BALOBA-1460 file (C-alpha; in Angstrom, 3 decimals):
// residues 143
<rec num="1" residu="m" x="-9.393" y="22.079" z="3.333"/>
<rec num="2" residu="s" x="-12.645" y="20.962" z="1.796"/>
<rec num="3" residu="a" x="-14.473" y="17.796" z="3.038"/>
<rec num="4" residu="l" x="-12.543" y="14.598" z="1.532"/>
<rec num="5" residu="d" x="-14.807" y="11.674" z="0.423"/>
<rec num="6" residu="s" x="-14.604" y="9.494" z="-2.635"/>
<rec num="7" residu="n" x="-16.413" y="12.340" z="-4.605"/>
<rec num="8" residu="t" x="-13.436" y="14.687" z="-3.984"/>
<rec num="9" residu="v" x="-10.405" y="12.248" z="-3.730"/>
<rec num="10" residu="k" x="-9.551" y="10.132" z="-6.905"/>
<rec num="11" residu="i" x="-8.053" y="6.556" z="-6.294"/>
<rec num="12" residu="r" x="-6.475" y="5.296" z="-9.316"/>
<rec num="13" residu="r" x="-3.765" y="2.784" z="-10.569"/>
<rec num="14" residu="l" x="-0.248" y="3.675" z="-10.315"/>
<rec num="15" residu="t" x="1.121" y="3.835" z="-13.762"/>
<rec num="16" residu="r" x="4.848" y="3.512" z="-14.952"/>
<rec num="17" residu="n" x="4.628" y="7.288" z="-15.833"/>
<rec num="18" residu="d" x="3.664" y="7.921" z="-12.054"/>
<rec num="19" residu="v" x="6.659" y="6.202" z="-10.464"/>
<rec num="20" residu="d" x="9.312" y="9.144" z="-10.450"/>
<rec num="21" residu="m" x="6.722" y="11.559" z="-9.128"/>
<rec num="22" residu="v" x="5.902" y="8.816" z="-6.185"/>
<rec num="23" residu="i" x="9.438" y="7.989" z="-5.270"/>
<rec num="24" residu="s" x="10.535" y="11.465" z="-5.144"/>
<rec num="25" residu="m" x="7.939" y="12.511" z="-2.436"/>
<rec num="26" residu="h" x="9.970" y="13.542" z="0.643"/>
<rec num="27" residu="w" x="7.150" y="12.678" z="2.869"/>
<rec num="28" residu="a" x="7.055" y="9.045" z="1.742"/>
<rec num="29" residu="e" x="10.570" y="8.266" z="2.972"/>
<rec num="30" residu="i" x="11.485" y="5.580" z="0.375"/>
<rec num="31" residu="p" x="15.059" y="4.510" z="0.990"/>
<rec num="32" residu="e" x="15.548" y="1.999" z="-1.955"/>
<rec num="33" residu="k" x="14.099" y="4.100" z="-4.749"/>
<rec num="34" residu="q" x="15.488" y="1.902" z="-7.513"/>
<rec num="35" residu="m" x="14.014" y="-1.346" z="-6.059"/>
<rec num="36" residu="v" x="10.890" y="0.407" z="-5.805"/>
<rec num="37" residu="y" x="10.925" y="1.701" z="-9.356"/>
<rec num="38" residu="s" x="11.692" y="-1.993" z="-10.737"/>
<rec num="39" residu="q" x="8.774" y="-3.470" z="-8.905"/>
<rec num="40" residu="r" x="6.196" y="-1.241" z="-10.430"/>
<rec num="41" residu="g" x="4.096" y="-2.396" z="-13.435"/>
<rec num="42" residu="g" x="3.180" y="-5.379" z="-14.895"/>
<rec num="43" residu="p" x="0.279" y="-7.926" z="-13.684"/>
<rec num="44" residu="l" x="1.648" y="-8.371" z="-10.149"/>
<rec num="45" residu="d" x="1.542" y="-4.580" z="-9.378"/>
<rec num="46" residu="a" x="-1.028" y="-3.640" z="-7.007"/>
<rec num="47" residu="s" x="-0.252" y="-0.098" z="-6.471"/>
<rec num="48" residu="f" x="-2.514" y="3.008" z="-6.489"/>
<rec num="49" residu="l" x="-2.667" y="6.700" z="-6.098"/>
<rec num="50" residu="a" x="-4.820" y="9.134" z="-4.149"/>
<rec num="51" residu="e" x="-5.190" y="12.561" z="-5.857"/>
<rec num="52" residu="h" x="-7.135" y="15.606" z="-4.580"/>
<rec num="53" residu="e" x="-7.429" y="18.509" z="-6.825"/>
<rec num="54" residu="g" x="-5.151" y="17.344" z="-9.094"/>
<rec num="55" residu="h" x="-2.274" y="16.790" z="-6.459"/>
<rec num="56" residu="l" x="-0.713" y="13.507" z="-5.184"/>
<rec num="57" residu="v" x="-1.970" y="13.241" z="-1.612"/>
<rec num="58" residu="g" x="-1.107" y="9.227" z="-0.806"/>
<rec num="59" residu="f" x="-0.420" y="6.208" z="-2.339"/>
<rec num="60" residu="v" x="-0.247" y="2.223" z="-1.539"/>
<rec num="61" residu="l" x="2.550" y="0.110" z="-3.070"/>
<rec num="62" residu="g" x="1.495" y="-3.470" z="-3.201"/>
<rec num="63" residu="r" x="2.639" y="-6.695" z="-4.890"/>
<rec num="64" residu="l" x="0.897" y="-9.676" z="-5.676"/>
<rec num="65" residu="l" x="2.815" y="-12.822" z="-4.458"/>
<rec num="66" residu="y" x="2.242" y="-16.549" z="-4.660"/>
<rec num="67" residu="v" x="4.070" y="-17.976" z="-1.600"/>
<rec num="68" residu="g" x="4.227" y="-20.637" z="0.960"/>
<rec num="69" residu="r" x="3.498" y="-24.361" z="1.091"/>
<rec num="70" residu="p" x="0.818" y="-24.925" z="0.185"/>
<rec num="71" residu="m" x="1.262" y="-21.971" z="-2.290"/>
<rec num="72" residu="i" x="-1.291" y="-19.229" z="-1.723"/>
<rec num="73" residu="g" x="-1.834" y="-15.928" z="-3.245"/>
<rec num="74" residu="v" x="-1.317" y="-12.831" z="-1.105"/>
<rec num="75" residu="c" x="-0.874" y="-9.059" z="-1.775"/>
<rec num="76" residu="q" x="2.296" y="-7.700" z="0.054"/>
<rec num="77" residu="l" x="1.574" y="-4.279" z="1.145"/>
<rec num="78" residu="n" x="4.912" y="-2.670" z="0.862"/>
<rec num="79" residu="l" x="4.304" y="0.824" z="1.912"/>
<rec num="80" residu="i" x="1.218" y="3.251" z="2.333"/>
<rec num="81" residu="a" x="2.100" y="6.719" z="2.430"/>
<rec num="82" residu="v" x="-0.232" y="9.863" z="2.832"/>
<rec num="83" residu="r" x="1.078" y="13.507" z="2.747"/>
<rec num="84" residu="p" x="1.222" y="14.809" z="6.254"/>
<rec num="85" residu="d" x="-1.166" y="17.587" z="5.714"/>
<rec num="86" residu="y" x="-3.721" y="15.072" z="4.444"/>
<rec num="87" residu="q" x="-3.469" y="12.556" z="7.113"/>
<rec num="88" residu="h" x="-6.520" y="11.798" z="9.536"/>
<rec num="89" residu="h" x="-8.942" y="12.466" z="6.495"/>
<rec num="90" residu="g" x="-9.395" y="8.791" z="5.362"/>
<rec num="91" residu="i" x="-6.931" y="8.784" z="2.444"/>
<rec num="92" residu="a" x="-5.324" y="5.519" z="3.814"/>
<rec num="93" residu="s" x="-8.674" y="3.896" z="4.135"/>
<rec num="94" residu="m" x="-9.793" y="4.878" z="0.789"/>
<rec num="95" residu="l" x="-6.567" y="3.487" z="-0.886"/>
<rec num="96" residu="l" x="-6.906" y="0.096" z="1.391"/>
<rec num="97" residu="t" x="-10.225" y="-0.250" z="0.250"/>
<rec num="98" residu="r" x="-9.435" y="0.160" z="-3.536"/>
<rec num="99" residu="l" x="-6.494" y="-2.176" z="-2.883"/>
<rec num="100" residu="q" x="-9.006" y="-4.880" z="-1.391"/>
<rec num="101" residu="s" x="-11.299" y="-4.351" z="-4.383"/>
<rec num="102" residu="h" x="-8.195" y="-5.238" z="-6.767"/>
<rec num="103" residu="c" x="-7.141" y="-8.221" z="-4.921"/>
<rec num="104" residu="r" x="-10.762" y="-9.613" z="-4.861"/>
<rec num="105" residu="e" x="-10.934" y="-8.932" z="-8.446"/>
<rec num="106" residu="q" x="-7.640" y="-11.055" z="-9.204"/>
<rec num="107" residu="g" x="-8.761" y="-13.882" z="-6.832"/>
<rec num="108" residu="i" x="-6.374" y="-12.905" z="-3.838"/>
<rec num="109" residu="h" x="-8.061" y="-13.133" z="-0.415"/>
<rec num="110" residu="a" x="-5.248" y="-11.886" z="1.890"/>
<rec num="111" residu="i" x="-3.372" y="-8.641" z="1.994"/>
<rec num="112" residu="r" x="-0.218" y="-9.046" z="4.243"/>
<rec num="113" residu="a" x="2.049" y="-6.457" z="5.593"/>
<rec num="114" residu="l" x="5.247" y="-7.108" z="7.501"/>
<rec num="115" residu="v" x="5.636" y="-5.029" z="10.807"/>
<rec num="116" residu="q" x="8.464" y="-4.998" z="13.292"/>
<rec num="117" residu="k" x="7.609" y="-6.173" z="16.699"/>
<rec num="118" residu="d" x="8.136" y="-2.877" z="18.342"/>
<rec num="119" residu="n" x="6.299" y="-0.658" z="15.886"/>
<rec num="120" residu="t" x="3.139" y="-0.317" z="18.167"/>
<rec num="121" residu="g" x="1.964" y="2.797" z="16.181"/>
<rec num="122" residu="l" x="2.065" y="0.880" z="12.790"/>
<rec num="123" residu="k" x="0.563" y="-2.386" z="14.383"/>
<rec num="124" residu="n" x="-2.143" y="-0.121" z="16.115"/>
<rec num="125" residu="y" x="-2.923" y="1.596" z="12.738"/>
<rec num="126" residu="l" x="-3.391" y="-1.862" z="10.924"/>
<rec num="127" residu="k" x="-5.601" y="-3.401" z="13.694"/>
<rec num="128" residu="n" x="-7.806" y="-0.297" z="13.219"/>
<rec num="129" residu="a" x="-7.707" y="-0.930" z="9.368"/>
<rec num="130" residu="g" x="-8.890" y="-4.421" z="9.847"/>
<rec num="131" residu="f" x="-5.711" y="-6.368" z="9.883"/>
<rec num="132" residu="s" x="-5.111" y="-8.905" z="12.330"/>
<rec num="133" residu="p" x="-1.992" y="-11.384" z="13.249"/>
<rec num="134" residu="s" x="-1.490" y="-13.939" z="10.675"/>
<rec num="135" residu="d" x="-1.151" y="-17.689" z="11.274"/>
<rec num="136" residu="y" x="2.022" y="-17.530" z="9.509"/>
<rec num="137" residu="i" x="5.514" y="-16.849" z="11.203"/>
<rec num="138" residu="n" x="7.859" y="-14.806" z="9.356"/>
<rec num="139" residu="y" x="11.637" y="-16.570" z="9.560"/>
<rec num="140" residu="d" x="14.514" y="-14.354" z="8.068"/>
<rec num="141" residu="m" x="17.915" y="-15.562" z="7.459"/>
<rec num="142" residu="s" x="20.671" y="-13.019" z="7.310"/>
<rec num="143" residu="c" x="22.818" y="-12.360" z="4.092"/>
């Protein structure tokens, strides 16, 4: 594989036409495909694709939200996925950098990722990517 950098990997906004391709990627492990499909598009969508030599190699699904009290704007990081044979080549970092830029352009100053307490691998990845534990506590109510 040739060297991967911002000259060889194209990061672009995910469009409605891309959604079927993205949710069909077996390596992304998306369980609720219809829910993902319904949330793409519009001014609150913050999703991006990574392409290398014309092929989808990764994506980030994000959504701008206005939550809490007092109400603040955040970007909810729903999923970041990189094709297994492209992992450890900086693709996820490129996607997160583009997501950060988009958030700043929209006046959003925080990206939030929900992580299960025992998912140490994802917690370590997010920490290395610049995330830190939030001052907010997530409360859930069963339905």
